[in-house]
Structures are given as structure tokens and as C-alpha cells.
C-alpha positions, 0 to 999 in steps of 0.5 A, a space after each residue: 523485454 521483461 516477461 511478467 506474470 500476474 497472479 490475481 486478476 481482480 480490481 487492483 490488477 485490472 486498474 493498476 498492474 495490467 494496464 501499467 505493464 501494458 503501457 511500459 515499453 519493456 514489459 511483456 505480460 506473459 502469463 496470468 492466473 486467477 481463481 476465477 478461470 473465466 476472468 483469467 481467460 478474458 484477461 489473457 485474451 485482452 493482453 495476449 498472455 497465457 492463462 494458467 490453471 494454478 499459480 504454481 504452474 505459472 511459476 514453473 514457466 522458465 520464461 517469466 522473469 517477474 510476477 505481480 502478486 495481486 491475490 488476497 492478503 492471506 496468501 501473499 507470503 505463500 505465493 511470494 516465497 514460492 515465486 522467489 524460490 522459483 527464481 522470479 522477482 516479486 512485486 507484492 501488493 499491500 499489505 505485505 502479509 498477515 503475520 510479522 513472521 511471514 513478512 520477515 520470511 519474505 524478506 529473508 527468502 528474497 535475500 537468500 535467493 538474490 531476487 528483488 522483493 518490492 511492496 506496492 506502497 504507492 503513496 510515496 510516489 504521488 508527486 505532492 508527497 515527493 515534493 513535500 518530503 523535499 521541502 520537509 528535509 530542506 527545513 521549510 517548516 523546521 523540525 516536525 513536532 506533531 502530525 495528522 495523516 488520514 485515509 478514508 473512503 466509503 469502503 471496498 464494496 465500491 471498488 471491487 469487481 463483484 460487490 456480492 463477494 467481497 473478500 476484503 470483509 472476510 476475516 479468514 481471507 483478508 485478516 485485516 480491514 481498513 488498518 492494513 488496507 488504507 492505514 499501511 499506506 499512511 504509515 509508510 507515507 509518514 515514515 517517508 515524509 519525516 525520515 522517522 520510523 514508528 517506535 511506539 503505538 497506541 490504537 483503537 482498531 474496530 468495526 464501528 458500522 460496516 455490516 452485511 445485508 443481514 445486519 451482521 458486522 463484517 469480519 474485519 475492522 472498518 476504522 483504525 485510529 492510531 497514535 504514533 510516536 516516532 524515533 525522531 521525536 515526532 508524535 502524531 495520529 494516523 486514521 484509516 476509515 472505510 466509513 467516510 461517506 463522502 469525498 475521499 480524505 487523503 490528507 496529511 498535516 505536519 506541524 513544525 517548529 517553523 510552520 505548518 504543511 498541509 498536503 492534499 488538504 485543499 481542492 486547489 493547492 496540493 501543498 500549502 505551507 503556512 509559516 509562523 510569521 504569517 506568510 503562506 506558500 502554495 504549490 500546485 503539484 497534482 491531485 492524488 488519485 482516488 477510487 473514482 479517479 484512477 491515474 498512473 500510480 508510478 509503482 510499475 514504472 519504479 518496479 520496471 526501472 529496478 528490473 531493467 537497471 538491476 538495482 534493488 527496489 526503492 520500496 523494498 521488503 525491508 522498507 515495507 516490513 518497518 511499516 508493517 511492524 507498526 500495523 501489527 503493533 496497532 492491532 496488539 495495542 487495540 486488543 490489549 489496551 496497552 501502548 506497544 513499543 516496537 522492538 
């Protein structure tokens, strides 16, 4: 049995981490912490765990084997590094951290301590994405020339537990907006699908419409539109939006030398391949989860597999660092108006 501590008991913990740990036969939710003590206490009762007064106290507990870091973006690095040094394996929610140096430190400390670090990039675990990668790598649409990948919904205010206290909108706490909330998912995904890394970025990242009730614009970006040049030659766009006021858009289209692949771009078929000879192949794999339709993410199962089998996680800190470099490059490109080459 693997004893788990959960740090941060907000929405992502309540709909993903906690229920998925509870559903796993080898996981035992041993301890929880949240800045809202009342919330942590309620969660502790529900899952038979101990509620700690601080995350530091939780990390001292020698019975805890691994932790999920579900706290605000600004403290991901601090908590993760402390947990690794306390001898815990760490599953950290995305975005990995708020500075490139912090992401690099997290990877460094994981390597130094010999503890596992995994980042919760769940899009690559969606069944249609896994199938799409298999088809792409088998040459089904030839070499990838261009792509479009999008993630848009109406914003975190429709998702959080307390819509009157949305830390996602606060620059100090969240640091990033739609780019790192949604865009990091699609950046990781396009690298996963193509087996190419982002090497050059041009981007617009800004606040176009989201505002507080007072009319003051929120403190972070609500839209990001990025052009990615990949190290394998493909070029495409990645769009992340909190102003998609309608059905969620979680689609990806890849244009290859032998045809086009559409993923989650049709209500009936999760993958559609349109060959250049006019033939069409449709796959009914699954429908991707949305904020309104939560399904099992696969993240906890993959994490638990890593812990039980004592093997490095597939979505490692190093793997996530690659996608985060593209996010930081997009921020720099938007701020400077320059095309940024990733070193």
C-alpha cells in the first residue's frame, strides 16, 4: 500500500487526485493540507485521512511515501523541492513552476534525491491522443508539415470551488493565465504526438476580455496564440483561450504529406483521417473529458504504476521541462515582439 499526502484540496484535488487515489486499490490517502483548514478537515473525514495545519508538518510524517502538489502555481517549486528532500515522491500539477530556474531546480533535486517527479499533463493519456500518436508514428498521414492545436473554454471561474475568490486571475499567485493553464497541455500534447520538440516561438499572450466585476482587467492573460516551429521541421499554431463562450474546444488537426488527421474535432468520431486520395477513415475511440464532463484522467493510475513498479514516471520532470521552455519562450516573445529560439 502506498501512503499518499495531498497538498491543496481545491477543485483539481477534489475531482481528480482524491477520487482517483480512492479508486486505486494500492493507494491510501494518509494526509491532506489546505490553506482553508475547514476544507481540509472535511476532506480528511471523507477519505479517512489526517488533516495537517501546514504542508511542512505533512512532509515530516514518515509514513507518507508520495505527495500530490495541487496548490497554487507560485508555490509549486517550493513545496515540490521540500517534499523531494523530505524523501517523498512528487506528482505536481501543471504548470510545473513559475520560472524556468524553478523548473530546472525541481528536476535537479529529483535527480539528486533519487525520488520520482511527475507532472500532471493528462492530455497525452486521452485514448484518442494515444491512438493518434500510434497512427502518426506508423506513417498514416506521412510526414507532419503543419498543425493546429487548440484548448478553449469559458474560464476558471466556471471551474473553481469559490468563484468569488479566483486565484487563477491573480498575477502574484497564478503568474500565468490561459497560456500555462491550458496552453501547457497542448504544448506537451503536440510534442507527444509528433515526437518533435518546440525549438522556436512567436506569440501573442494577453488579456483581451476577462475582467473583474469592477471592470478592471484580470491580472493574467486570457488568450495566447503561438506559432511553434518544431525541431523536426513541422510548423503550427497553439491557441489557448479562457474566452471560448460555448462548447469547449479541445481539437487538434495535423496536416501531413499523405493526408490530414483531425482529433476531437467531430462530435461522433474522435479521430478522422482524410487521405490525399480522397478516402476517409473514422475512429470512435472516446470523447475527451471537459470541465462539465469529468472522466478518469489516467494520471493517478500512471503515477501509481510508477510507484508500485519502482520505475521512473513517463511524464517526468525532464519531459515537462521541455514543454515549459516553450511557454516561457511564448511569454518572452509576446513581451518583446521577437521570435524566440529555445536553447
